[in-house]
N, C-alpha and C positions, 0 to 999 in steps of 0.2 A: 197361361192366362186363359186360353180358349177352353181348356179343361175345367178350370174353376168357374168360368162363365156358364158352361154347359151344366155343371153340377147345380149351380145356383138357379138356373132357369128351370131345370127339372124339378127341383125341390119346391120352387115357388109355384109351379103349375099344380103340383099335388096339393100344396097348402091351400090353394084357392078353393079347393073342394072339401076341405076338412078343417075344423077349428084348430086342430093341432096335428102335426106330422109325427107319427110314431111307428116304429118298426119293432114290435115286441116291447122289450123293456127300454129301448133307446128312443129318446126324443131328439128331434132336429129343429133347428131354427137358423135363421140367416139374415143377412142384410147386404145391400150394395149401396155404396155412398160415392157419388160423383160431385165434385166441386170445381167450378170454373171461377177463376179470379184474375184480376188484372188491375193496372193503374196507369193513368196518363203520366207523361213526363212531369217531373217536379224539380224545384230549384235546389241547388246545393253549392256552397262556396268551394268545396273540394270533395274528393272521393278517395278511398283507399282500397286495399286488397280485399277487405271483407265488408265493403259498403253495399247498401242496397243500390242497384244501378239507377241512375236518374232518368234513363230512357224508358219509354213506355214498355210494359211487359204484360202478356196475357198467357196464362197457363192453366192446366187442369190436373186433378188427381183423381184416382179411382181406388177404392178399397172394397174388396169382397170378403165376407166372413161367413163361414159355415160352422155352426155350433152343434156338437153332439154331446149328449149327457145321458147317463144311465145310473140307476141305483144298483150298486153291487150287492147290497144286503141292507137290512134295516139300519138306518143311520149313516150309511156309506153312500157317497156320490163320486162319480168319475166324470170329468168333463175334458173334452178335447176340441179346440177351436182351430180350424184350418183357415188361413187368411192369405190373400194375395193383394199386394199394394204396388201401384206404380204411378208415375206422373212426374211433373216438374213443379218445384216450389218457386215462388217469386224470389228473384235475387239469389237463386241456388240456396235458399234457406239461410241467408246470412244478412247482416245489416240491421236486424231488429232483435230486441229482447222478446217482445210480444209478437211472435210469428203469426201471420194472418190466417193460416190454414192448419187446423188441428190434425190433418191427415198426412202432412209432409214431415220428413225428418231430414236431419243434416248430413249424416255420415255417407249416405249413398247418393247425395246430390251430384249433378243436377237431376238425375232421373233414377227413381227407384226401379230396381229390376222386378219384372212381373212374375217371378216364380212363386208358387205356393209355399208356405212355411207354416210351422206350428206356432200359433200365437199363445195359446193356453193349453196346458196339460197338467192337471192336478187331481189329487184325491182329497176329498173332504169328509170329515167324520164328525157327527153330532153326538154329544153326551148331554142330554137334557138341554140346558140353556147355553152350553159351551160348544163351540165349534173350532175344530182344528183343520187347517188347510195346508198342504205341502205340495210343491211342484212349481210349474212355470205359470205366471200370471202377471197382471199389472197391479202395482200398489194403488193406482188411481181407481181401480174397480170399487174399492170399499173405503179408502181413506180420502180425505179432502172432498167429500161429497157436498153438494149444495143444490137445493131445488131450483134455483135460478141460474147460478154461476157453475153449472155442471159440465161434465166432459163428454156427454153423448151427442148424437147427431140431431137432437131436437132443440138445441140451444145455440149458444154463440159459437163462432168459428175461431176467434183469436185465442191463442194460448193464454193470454192475460186474463181472459174472461172465464175460461173453463177449468183453470188450475191455478195453484199458488206458484207464481213465477219464482219466488225466493226459495221454494223447496226444491233442492237439487235431488229429486227423488230417484231412488235406485232403479235403473232400467238400462237396457241396451238401446240402440238407436231407434228401435221401433216401439219402445215404451214398455217392454216386458223384462222380467227378471226371474231368477230362481229364489224362492222365498219360503219361509215358514210363518204362518199367521195363526194367531189365537184370538178368539172373540168370546166374550161372556158378558151378557147384560150391556151396560153402557161402555164397556172397555174393549179396546181392540189393540193388539200388539203385533209387530212383525219384525222379522230378521231377514234381510234381503241382501243380495250380492250387487256390487257396483261394477261398471265396465273397466276393462284393462286400460283402454285409451279413452280420452274424453269423447263422450257421445258415440262410442264404438259399439260393435256388435258382440265382441267376446267379453263374457263376464269373468271376474277375477275372484277366486275363492278366498284370496287373502284380504280383499277389501269388502267392506260391508256397511250396512246402515241399519240402525235400530229406530223403530217408529212406534209411538204410542198415541192413541186418540181416546178421548173421553167425550161422550155425547151427553148433553144435558137438555131436558125438555122442561119448559116452563110455560104453562097454558098452551098457546099455539106456536111459541117460539122454539126452534131447534137450534141449539148452540153446540159447536164442535171445537174442542181444544186439542190441538195437535202439536206434538214435540218430536224432535228427531235428532240424531247425531250420526255423522258419517266418519268412518275410520278408513283413511286411504292416503297414498302419497299425494300431498297437495302443496302447491307453491304459494308463497306469500307475495302479494302484489307489491308491497313496500320494498322488498329485497330483490325484485325480479329484473330491474332494468327494463329491457324490452323483450325478454324471453322467460316466460313463467316456468317453462319446463326445466330450466337450469337450477331452480331453487326448490325442487320438490323434496319433501321428506314426510315421514309418517306423522299424521296429525289427526286430531278430532275436530270436526266442524259441527257445531250445534245450530239449531234453528227452531222456530215456533210459529204457530198460526192460530188465528181465531176466525171461525166461519159461522155464519148464522143465516137463517131464512125464516120467514113468517108470512102467512097470508094476510093481506090487508083487506081484501074483499073475497067473496067466493071465486072470482075470476082473476084477481091480481095478487101477485106474490113478490115480496121484496127479498133480495139476497145481498149479503155483505161478506167481505173477506179482507183480512189483514194478515200479512206474513212478513217475516224478517229472518235473516240468518247472519252468520259471521262472515261477512264479505271481505274480511282481510285475507281470506284464503280463497283459492280458485274454485270454480265450479267444474264438474267433469261429466255430468249426466244429462241435464235438462237445458237450461239456458243461463244467461248471465244477468243476475239481479240480486241486489242486497235486500230490497224491501219492495212490497207491493201493497196497494190498496185498491179495492174494486167494489162497486155497488151496481146493482142491476135490478130491473123490473121485468117481469114476465106476465103478459096478459094472455088468457086463453079462453076460447069459446069452443067447446067441444074439442075436436082434434086440432083446431087451428090455433097458432101461437104468434104473438108479437113480442119482441124483446128489445130492450134498450139498456145499455150499460156503459160505464165509464171506469177506466183503470189508470192508475198512475204508478209508474215503476221507477226505482232509483238505484244508484250505486253508492258504495262507500267511497270516501275520499281517496283511499289508497287505490281502489280499482279504477276510479276515474283518472287519477294521475298516471297510472300505468298505460291506459289507452291514450292519454294526451301525449305521452312520451313516444308514441308510435308502436306500443305493444299490441299484440293480438291475442284474443281468446279463441274459442272454437266457433263463435258466432259473430264477434265484433272486432273491428279494426279499421277505422277510417284514416289511419295515419296521423291523426291529431284529434283533438276533442275540445269543443266549446260546450262544457257540460250543461245539460238541462234535463229535467225529469222527462222520461218518455211517457206521453199521455195518449191514451187510446180511447176513442168513442166508437161504439158499434151498435148498429140496429139491424134487426132481421125480421122477416115475415116467413112463416112456414104454413103452407096450406095443404090440407088433405085432398088429393085428387080422387082417390078411391082407396078402399082398404088395402094397405100394403104399399101405398105410393104417396109420398109427400114431396113438395117442391117449394122453393121460395127464394127471394133475393136477399142479399146481405150487403151492408155498406159500412166501411170502416174509415175513420180519419185518424192518422197517427202523426202527432206533433213531436218534434225532436227525435226522429227515428235513430235508434242506436244511442240514445241519450245525447245527441249532438244538436245543439241549437243552430249550428251552421247548415243544417240540412232539413229539407221538408218545408211544409207538411206534405204528407202522402195521403191521397184518397184512393181507397181500394174498393172496387166493386166486385161482387161475387154472386153466383147462382148455385144453388144446391139442389140435388135430387137424391132422395133417400127412399130406397125400396127395402121392404122387410117382410118376413113371415115368421 
């Protein structure tokens, strides 16, 4: 961790004196993201092994990223991102479908180990308007993008706002996968590997996901149509009793999404997202959701931003019945369930303190946490610091 901090501090110091940091043909960039979050105690009729704790919690996360990229030859690009992440997620990153902090993950909870690791390592080749990319990266880099409900550190912090919760997108616990991606004009396709264990670190060459996206522009509206299918050993909730692992077999699980954004004024942008998948089958990579709908507004004046969004997430009847019987997923398990849609409202403010340094508060209200009407609501307060070069 100290080595990663030292590398970032040195690079940031050099970048402060130059518009871009380059050493010969190699370009460098980086960012440091610190998020503090917590909530006061909240009411609940009961709690289970994977419930969000009712007692007050306050934790933080830290992610450091150093990006190096070079042009190997005309049309060729090589990128390697070194990352270090650690911290504690609220409730050990369980008890919610819409996790409140985009930088925390489940598998290494309660604390992410601080060692550096390779986040992205890929080769990209351009052939006119066509691009091929192969290696390690995140499907969320290019798929499921949205100008308001996006996944970077200038926007919302809750998973339900920055990604499609119903898309169990191929990734290890840190959000990366080994994949092949093809893009040409408005079309983008990918073939990616799924994890061996639900939300685990090791990817499985026998499990995979196919993803296709079509972008459509009409005047100032950008529309994205996303479809996907996962092939993996998946359990059926209706046959599971209280143990989903006992009924796994090889199956295909499809899903789809519609996402759109459009400027309303020069400084105000609207974003929308609708997503759904076949929630009769279990999730193994991202979170537990059958469908999601979100809408958000982002206002900006220069580098300063204000955002407000609302998301509603749901389960299938079979999934809800499985949790009501006392079954557990990899994020949810209250021991019982009085089903209600998990509804999340979030507001943030991000202010530029100086070039390369942004900060601001974040507020979230989660009703029916973990789809359980017997628990909550939960008010989550946050503070974010984003440094970059």
